[in-house]
N, C-alpha and C positions, 0 to 999 in steps of 0.2 A: 698705604698695606694693615692701619687698622681700617676697621671696618666703621659705618654710622653706628653702630651696637654699641661698643669701642671695640678691647681687640681684633684681634682675627685668630683665631684657634684653628687648626688641619692638622694635612700631615703627609709624609713624603713619602709619594703611594709606588708598593713596588705590584707592580697584576703579580696575583695567585696563582697567572698558570706562563709558565714561559719565562719568570720571574721578562729584565729587558732587553731579551731578545724577542718580547711581542710584536718589537719593530717589524719582526721578520713573521715570523710565524704569526700574524699580525688574526688575532678572533676579538671583531666589534663585541659583540655582546656579551664575550667572560668581559671583559674591560665595564660596560655600562655597566656589569651585576656587580663585580666591583666600587665603581666608579658610588652608583646607590649603597651601595655595603658602608660606604665611609660618609656619606652624605647623614646618618643612618646614627651615626654618632654623633651628630649635630658639631661636625667643621662645616666650616666655609670657602675651605680653599687644599691647595692639592699641593703642592709639585715634584713634579717632572722629572726625568732624564732620558734624552734624546743618548744615542750611543753613536760617536761620531764616524766609528768607518761604515755604521750605515746611513748615514743621512746622506756623507762627503765621501765620494768613493773616487773620486779625481778632485783635485786643488781646486774648478777652476767653476766648477761645477758641483750643481745641492742634488740627493738624487728625488725626484716626483715624487717617486709613492710613497718618500718618505715623508715627505712633508702634506700631503690627501690623509695622511696616516695622521699625522702632527693635528691638522682641521680636524679630523675623524675623531678624536680625541680630545676637542676643544669642545664638541657638540658635544657628543655622551659628557662628558662635564659639564653641562651648559644646560643640562637639563637636567641634571641632577643638583643642580644650585652651588655648583663649584666652581668657584676661583681657579685659575690655572696660573704661573709660573712652570715659567721651561725652560733647566737649567741644560745649556750646550752642549759643549767641549767638556765630553765625557768618555776621554778623560782620564779620569781617578775614577771610579765608587765599587761601592762596595768591598772593598781589598782588589781587585783586579786594574790594572791599567791597561786601557785605552790607546791608538792608536792608528787612523787610515796609512793603509799600505803602503801609501807612495809619502808619508810621512818617514819612513824607518830610519831612517840614517841623518833627519835633521833634525833640526834642535826645535823644541814646541817654543819658545821665546825669543831665540834671535834671528831662527832663519828667514829671512822674505821674506821666499813662499811661501813658507810653515803661519806665517802674521797675514798672510795676506791673501793663506786658503780658509782658516782661522775667521777675519773678516768675511766674508764672503755668505759661510754659512749664517754666523751673527743678522748678517743683512736676511737673512731669507730666511729664516726662521721670526726675526723680530718683528717683522712685514708681516707673514700668519699670524699673528702673537696682539698684533697695534687691529688688525683688521677681523675682529673677533670680539666678539663683547662676553668670553669668556675672558682673554687672555689679559689675566693680573701683570705680565712683567716678564725681563728678561731678569736667567741668573746665569752670569759667564760662564760659569764653569762650577765642578763639583769636585771645591779640596783641587782648586791643579799645585798648588805647591808642592802637593804629593810628588807632582811629578818630575819638578827638578833632580831627585835619585834618579829616574832615570834616562839621564842624559851626557849621552856620553864628554862634556863637556862644560869648565863651570859655568855655574848660573851666577848669578850677583842678583842684589835684593836691588840696585836702581833697576838691573832686569828686568825684573818680573814688575814692579812699576810700571814702567816703560812700556811694558806686552800690553797690563793692563786699562794703559789709557786709551793702546790701542784698538782695545776693543771694546771701549764702552764711548768710546768715536762712533764707533761702525753701528752701533745699536743707537744711539743717538739720530746720526745720523737717515738711516734707515726708518724706524719711527721717532719724528720726532716724540717728546712727550710720554712715552710710556717708562716708566723705572725698569730701572737696570743697576742688581747688585751683582758680587762677587761671593759664591762659598765659600770663602776662604776657614779651615779649619782650625785650634785655637793655638795652635801656634804659634804667631803671627804676637797672639798677645802678651803667651805666655815662656817663651823661651829668646834663645838668637840668636837659631836657626836659620840660615836663607828665608827668608820671608816679602810678600809685600809688606809695604813697611803700614804701621799701622793709623799714620796720618791720612794714608789711601785710605786708607780699609775705612775710614769715622769718618771724613771730608769728600768721599768722592764720588762717594756713591749715594744714588735719590735715600736706599732703605740701608743703615750699617745690621753685619748681621754675627751671629755667633755658632759655632758649631758648640756647646755643653754638654762631655760623653764623662759620667762619677768616672767612667776607668779608662780612658785615654784619655785624660789632663790630668793621672795622675791622683784626682783627692781621695778618690776610694779606694786603697790601694795605700793614702799618708794620713786618713780620721781614719779608714775603718768605720765596716753598711753599717754600723749599730750610734754609728756618729752622725748625727742630724747635719754638719760641717760636709758630711761625704755626697751632700743630695745638694748642695745651696750652689753648684757650679753654673749656672744661666744665670740665678741670681750676680752672682760674683763674677763673670764673662760682660757680664749686660754693668756694671759697675763701673769695670774697669775700659770697654771703651766705652760707653758714655763718658768719662772723664777724659777721654782724647778727644771726646770732639769739639772744637771753634763754635760751632754754633748747632743746634740740640739738630737732630732727625728722629728718625720711627730707628727704634730697632725690633730684630725679629733675631730670636731664640730659632733658627732656622731649622735646628738641628740639636736636637734631644735623647734619651734612649735611656733603656738601661736591658740586661741579657742575663736569662736567669742564669744562668750555670756563674756571672757574673757576682753572686751572691745566695748565702747557705742558710740565713735564718729571719732574712725578713722579707716580705713577701715581696713578689715585684711590682703586686700594684699599690703595694705602700710607700717601699720607694718612686715608683712610679706620682703618686699625689705627691709628694715633697717634693720633688725638681720638680711643679708643675707652678705648686701655688707662692714657693720658693722663686721662680724664674718672676713670674704674676708682680712677686712682687718689687720691683721695680722699676719706679714709675718712666715711663719712655719705650717698657719695651708694647711694640704696638702686634705681636703677635707672635703663638708660639705655633713646631709643627715639631710635633713628636718622627722618629724615627724606629717602625712605618708603619705604615697600613699595615700589611699582611707577610706570614712569616715563609717562607721560602719551600719547595716540598723539598724530601729527603731525597727525593732522587736527582733533583740536581745537582749534582756534588760537586768540587771542586771549590765550594767556597771554606773558608776561617768559620771555625763551626758558632760561633759566636754571631757568626749572620744570619742563621734557617728561626729563633724564636725571637724575636723582634718587635712580631707587628702588634698589629691591635686584635685578627683580624687569623687568623686561625685559615690554611689551603681553601678550606669549605664554606668560605665568609662567611663561618661562624662568629662572634662575639666572645672573647677570650676575657677572663676576670679583669684581667687592667687593659681590655677594652670600656667593659664595662664599670672602672671605675675612672679613667680619662673622659664617660663619658659626662659621666654625674660630677665631677669633677669642672669642666668645663664650663655645663651647664649652673652651674652656681657663678661661676669668678664673671661667667656676664651679666649679672647680675648684681657683683659687689663692685663699690664702687670703685673710683682712680686711684690708687697710693698715694698717698704722703712721704715724702723726700721723710731719707732718717734724720735722727739729729747729729746723730756720730758721723763719722769723720776717719779717712784715714789717705793718708803721704806717699805716692809714690813717686820715686824719682826720676824727672823727665830721662826719658829715654832708657829706663830701665826694667825689662819683662818681670811681669805680673806672675810668678815666679813658687811657687809652692812654698817658701820661707818666708814671699810677701801675703800670702793664702793664710797660714796660721796669722800676723798680724790681726786680717781683715775681719776675720774669724771668731777671733775673739772679741771685735769689738762692737760686734751681734749685739746689740740691742731691742731694739723695738724698730726692729726694724734692717736689712743692709745693710752693711755702712756705703756711704759714698766714699768714691777712689776721687782723691785731688789731687794732679800731677803737681807738685816743686814744682817747678820750672826755673 
C-alpha cells in the first residue's frame, strides 16, 4: 500500500457515466478521462468495484467479457500512472445489495456452491490483476459483513471468519504474492454485532483496512460538526486496528468521506481536510482513499440522497472545492515527515468494542497526537 515516497493517497473510483453499471455500458474513453482527472488530483491509486452478477452469471464460470473490460480498465489506469486495487465480491455497494441470480436462495457465507462460486471468481480476477503492472492487490469484497442481514438463515461470526479464510486462500492460491485485503466497515471494531473477528481483520490480511465515516460511525452525531473530535474517526479506527495487531502491518484508511447534507455550518472542504490530516497523523497508516472520486449523476435515481455528492470531481470531471483542498493537503502530506507515536495511551478491555463511550475517553486523552490504543489483555 505504501509508495516509495511515503503514504499512498487515492480514491474509491465511481465512474461518472453509468456508475458501476459501466461494466455493462462500457465506454473506454469516458473511463480514461475519469482516471486522468483522478491522477490530476495527485492520486497514486484507485480502488475499483466489480459487480458480482455481471462478472459471474453462473457459479462455475466467469464472464470473459467482464474480465477483458477489467483488463482494459487496468490498462487505462496504468496510462494515467495509477495503481488499482480490485474489489471483487460486491455484494454490497453504495447501499445496494447485489446477488447473482443463481444465488437467490443460497447463503453467501455457508452454502457450499456459493463459497465455491465466490472462490472461482476471486481466482479469475486475481489472475488478471497479478499479471498486470497496475494490479496492486485484491479486496475480497466491499463491506461483506453488511450482507449478513440479507441472509434467510442466521450467520455467526465464526461463519464469517471461515468464509473469509476460504476467500483469502483462493486469492493466494491463484496469485501468490498479490496482496489481499478485506474491506469490512467500522462495525466489527466498534460494535458487538455479528461480524468478522478483530483478530482476523488485524492479523490475517496483508493490510488492515478501516472504513472511517464520521456519520455512519456515529461520531458526527455524538460530538457535533463543530467539534474537532467528529473529524478524528480515521485516526480513531486506525489506532483501534493497530491495537489489535499482534505484529505491525500497514493500515489503510480505505474509505473516508463527508456528504454536504451532513453539515450545515462547516464547509465540506474544511471537514475533509481535518479528516485527512487526523487520519494521517497515526504512525502505521500507509494509505488513504477518499470516497469518492466522482459525484453520481442526479438522473441515476434510486440511491440514497447521501450518495450523490460525495465526489472530489463532479459529473463533468470538473474539480470541486473539496477536490482542490484534497489535492493541496495530499501534496503537503507527501512532503511531511512520518508522524511520531503520541505519548498518550488509553486502554481498551480485550474483547470489548471500541464504542462511542470508549471514543469519548480516547478523544479526551488527545494532547500531542492521536492517543495510542492499548489492549488490556
